[in-house]
C-alpha positions in Angstrom: 57.4 -4.1 -49.0 54.2 -4.9 -47.4 53.8 -8.1 -45.3 51.0 -9.9 -43.6 52.3 -11.9 -40.6 49.9 -14.5 -39.2 50.6 -15.1 -35.5 49.1 -18.0 -33.5 48.7 -16.2 -30.1 48.0 -19.4 -28.4 51.6 -20.6 -28.8 54.1 -19.9 -25.9 56.5 -18.5 -28.6 54.4 -15.8 -30.3 56.7 -13.0 -29.4 59.8 -14.9 -30.4 58.0 -15.6 -33.7 57.2 -11.9 -34.3 60.9 -10.9 -33.5 62.0 -13.6 -36.0 59.7 -12.1 -38.6 61.2 -8.7 -37.7 64.8 -9.9 -38.3 63.8 -10.8 -41.8 61.5 -7.7 -42.5 63.7 -4.8 -41.1 66.7 -5.2 -43.5 64.2 -5.3 -46.3 62.4 -1.9 -45.0 59.1 -3.6 -44.8 56.0 -2.9 -43.1 54.2 -5.6 -41.2 50.7 -6.0 -40.2 50.1 -8.9 -37.7 47.0 -11.1 -37.9 45.6 -13.4 -35.4 42.6 -15.5 -36.4 40.3 -16.7 -33.4 39.0 -20.1 -34.8 36.7 -20.8 -31.7 33.2 -20.0 -32.8 31.4 -17.3 -31.1 28.2 -19.2 -31.0 28.0 -22.7 -29.5 24.9 -24.4 -30.6 25.8 -27.7 -29.0 25.4 -26.0 -25.5 21.9 -26.7 -24.9 21.4 -24.7 -21.7 20.8 -21.0 -22.6 22.5 -19.6 -19.4 25.6 -21.6 -20.0 25.4 -20.7 -23.6 25.3 -17.0 -22.8 28.2 -17.3 -20.4 30.3 -19.1 -23.1 29.4 -16.2 -25.5 30.5 -13.6 -22.9 33.8 -15.3 -22.5 34.4 -15.6 -26.1 34.1 -11.8 -26.3 36.4 -11.4 -23.3 38.9 -13.7 -24.9 38.6 -12.1 -28.4 39.3 -8.7 -26.8 42.1 -10.0 -24.8 43.8 -11.5 -27.9 43.3 -8.2 -29.7 45.3 -6.5 -26.9 47.9 -9.1 -26.9 48.4 -8.9 -30.8 48.8 -5.0 -30.6 51.3 -5.3 -27.9 53.4 -7.7 -30.1 53.8 -4.7 -32.7 56.4 -3.5 -30.2 58.7 -6.6 -30.9 59.0 -5.1 -34.5 61.2 -1.9 -35.2 59.0 1.3 -35.4 59.4 1.9 -39.0 58.3 -1.6 -39.7 55.1 -1.6 -37.5 51.7 -1.7 -39.3 48.3 -2.9 -37.9 47.2 -5.4 -35.5 44.2 -7.4 -37.1 42.4 -9.8 -34.7 39.5 -11.5 -36.7 37.2 -14.3 -35.9 37.0 -17.3 -38.3 38.7 -20.3 -39.8 42.5 -19.6 -40.3 43.1 -20.5 -44.0 40.2 -18.7 -45.4 40.6 -15.5 -43.2 44.4 -15.5 -44.2 43.5 -15.8 -48.0 40.6 -13.3 -47.7 43.3 -10.7 -46.5 46.3 -11.2 -48.8 45.4 -8.9 -51.5 47.7 -5.9 -51.4 50.5 -7.7 -49.5 53.8 -8.5 -51.2 54.2 -11.6 -49.1 52.6 -13.5 -46.2 54.8 -14.6 -43.3 53.7 -17.9 -41.3 55.2 -20.0 -38.8 55.8 -23.7 -39.6 56.0 -26.5 -36.9 56.3 -30.1 -38.0 53.1 -32.0 -36.9 52.8 -35.8 -36.9 50.2 -38.3 -36.8 46.7 -37.4 -35.3 47.9 -33.8 -34.4 48.6 -33.2 -38.2 45.0 -34.4 -39.1 43.2 -32.5 -36.2 45.1 -29.4 -36.4 46.0 -29.4 -40.1 49.0 -27.5 -41.4 47.9 -23.8 -42.0 51.1 -22.7 -43.5 51.0 -25.5 -46.1 47.6 -24.8 -47.0 48.1 -21.2 -47.4 51.4 -21.7 -49.4 49.4 -24.1 -52.0 46.3 -21.8 -52.3 47.9 -18.5 -52.7 50.2 -17.7 -55.7 52.0 -15.0 -54.1 55.2 -15.2 -51.8 54.8 -17.2 -48.6 57.7 -17.0 -46.2 57.7 -20.0 -43.7 59.7 -19.4 -40.4 60.4 -22.1 -38.1 58.5 -21.8 -34.7 61.0 -21.0 -32.0 59.4 -23.6 -29.6 60.0 -26.4 -32.3 63.6 -25.2 -33.0 64.4 -25.6 -29.2 62.9 -29.2 -29.0 65.1 -30.2 -32.0 
């Protein structure tokens, strides 16, 4: 079984989420690739000052590389036989996840209940992927949400 696990590295509970996915994957002898989608645009055309725009671009490269290292380190949260690749990509989360699902048996996503303005500005990525992809989508509750309940 091959799984794509979409991880939000900007959440405090990313390692807990990967461990929870591992508890589901390991008994099924699955192999998981971890995916992080950096949705901050590399270019910021609204920044008019060229020097500041260059600094923002340099910071973006640094941030993207750091996220790639963090994602790769999260593979250690999975049993050795379950570890696949760490994929750090740039773009909008839903289209990037959907562009990569071919060849996977399931997609594993975190779910956290959002309300009000947060729901409209942040969106519900798990819900949008589950509606758009006809394959199996496993929604795991986010650890930080379970702690707050």
